[in-house]
C-alpha positions as CSV (number, residue, x, y, z in Angstrom):
1,M,14.9,-1.9,7.0
2,F,15.1,0.1,10.2
3,R,18.0,2.2,9.0
4,F,16.0,3.1,5.9
5,A,12.9,3.9,8.0
6,Y,14.9,5.8,10.6
7,A,16.6,7.9,7.9
8,N,13.3,8.9,6.2
9,Q,11.3,10.1,9.2
10,N,10.4,13.7,9.4
11,T,8.9,14.0,12.9
12,A,10.8,13.6,16.2
13,S,8.2,11.2,17.6
14,A,8.4,8.9,14.6
15,S,12.2,8.9,14.8
16,A,12.1,8.2,18.6
17,T,9.7,5.3,17.9
18,C,12.0,3.9,15.2
19,A,15.0,4.2,17.4
20,E,13.2,2.4,20.3
21,A,12.1,-0.4,18.0
22,A,15.6,-0.7,16.4
23,S,17.1,-1.2,19.9
24,C,15.3,-4.6,20.1
25,C,17.2,-5.8,17.0
26,T,20.3,-7.0,18.8
27,S,19.9,-10.8,18.2
28,R,19.2,-12.9,15.1
29,S,16.2,-14.5,16.7
30,S,14.3,-11.2,16.9
31,A,15.2,-10.0,13.4
32,Y,11.8,-11.2,12.0
33,N,9.9,-9.4,14.7
34,C,11.8,-6.2,14.1
35,I,11.1,-6.4,10.3
36,V,7.4,-6.9,11.1
37,M,7.4,-4.0,13.6
38,G,9.1,-1.8,11.0
39,A,6.5,-2.7,8.4
40,I,3.6,-2.0,10.8
41,M,5.1,1.4,11.8
42,M,5.7,2.4,8.2
43,A,2.1,1.3,7.3
44,S,0.7,3.3,10.2
45,I,2.6,6.4,9.2
46,I,1.4,6.1,5.6
47,I,-2.2,5.4,6.7
48,F,-2.2,8.4,9.0
49,R,-0.9,10.7,6.3
50,Q,-3.5,9.4,3.8
51,I,-6.3,10.0,6.4
52,T,-5.0,13.5,7.0
53,I,-5.0,14.3,3.3
54,I,-8.5,13.0,2.9
55,V,-9.8,15.0,5.9
56,I,-8.2,18.2,4.5
57,S,-9.7,17.6,1.1
58,I,-13.2,17.1,2.6
59,L,-12.8,20.3,4.6
60,V,-11.8,22.2,1.4
61,L,-14.8,20.8,-0.5
62,V,-17.2,21.7,2.3
63,L,-15.8,25.3,2.5
64,L,-16.1,25.6,-1.3
65,A,-19.7,24.4,-1.2
66,I,-20.5,26.9,1.6
67,L,-18.9,29.8,-0.2
68,S,-20.6,29.0,-3.5
69,C,-24.0,29.1,-1.7
70,V,-23.2,32.4,0.1
71,T,-21.8,34.2,-2.9
72,P,-23.4,33.1,-6.2
73,T,-21.3,33.6,-9.3
74,R,-24.0,34.2,-11.8
75,C,-23.7,37.0,-14.2
76,D,-26.9,38.6,-15.7
77,C,-25.3,40.3,-18.7
């Protein structure tokens, strides 16, 4: 799980977090905790990306609404 998560990270901070979390996985007794931590980390990365995409989409919609009010596109032909 951690090797997969560590290999697919794009940012240095996420990679550092994964490496730090993977260092706790030295014994069999902590394997379950490491799996849970990996799942939480991956979920938080996915949620953060989704929130970022939603915020950017809302900003684009607001800008389009403002521009459509400022410059009407009606043609009186």
